[in-house]
N, C-alpha and C positions, 0 to 999 in steps of 0.2 A: 529513593524512588523517583524516577523521572516524571516530569509534568506531561500532560497530554500533548502539548505542542512539541515537546522533545521526542515523544514516541512516534508521532507522525512526521516523517522526514519530508516527503513531498508526494503529491498525487502523480500517478503514472497515466499519461494520455497517449495511447497508441490506437491503431486501427482495431486491433482485437479487443482492447478495453472499451472502445466506443461501442462495439457490438454488445458487450456485456452490460453496458448501462441500460439497454433496452429491457433487460430482465432484473433491474434494480440491483446490480452488482457494480461496485466501484473498487478500483485498485490503487494501492498506496505503497510507497517504500516506507518501511518502518524500521525502528531501532532493532538491531540484531538480537538483543537480549529480551525484547518485549514478548510477553505471553499473550495468548488469545484473549483472556479476560481483560488484560491491560489495554490491548488494542481496541476492544469493544467499548470500554469505558471512555477512552480517548476520543473515538469517533462520535459517540453519543454526546460527550461534553462539548466538543468543538463545533459540530454541525447541527446539534439539536434534532437528531433523528433516532429512530428505534432500530438497533442492529439485531438481525435475526440469526446471523451466522457469520463466522470468521474462518477463512481458510488461509494458511500460511505456507509459503514456499521459501526455502533457503536457496538463493541463487549463487552459484559458484562463479568467481571471476574468470573471464576468458583470458586465454593466452594472448599477449600483445607483443608485437615486435616494433622496435624503432631502430632501423638499421641492423646492426649486429647485437644490439642490446635486447634481451628477452626478459619479460616480466609478466605479471598477472594484474588484471584489473581487480579492484577490491571485491570481496564477497559482500552480499547484501541480502536483506530479507524483504519479501513481497507479501502483502496481505490483500486478499480478495474479500471484500466486506459486502454482505447482502443486507439490504435495509428493507423494512416493512413496506408493504404495498401502499402507495400514496406518498411515501416520503421521498425526497429528492435532496441530493447534495449539490448546491448551486455552483460550486467552484468548477464542476465539470460541464455545466451548461453553457458557459460563456466561451 
């Protein structure tokens, strides 16, 4: 079983995700085999917040070309985590 720091690969900071932060939702890239309960436990352990909901999306890799070579970017998993009112994840604030 992976550790919480292995489950959470990195935070995703985009314009859309910044707007989601106003409604206490944060977005992370997570391990592809991680389940929603594992993601919830990892976020609560690492950031000391109360998670109310976890939504996951499997993102397929885009077609990439480099000259005549064609390939795909890697597939990955995204988790949108809702935290309780009043809780904040400080990594997104800076």
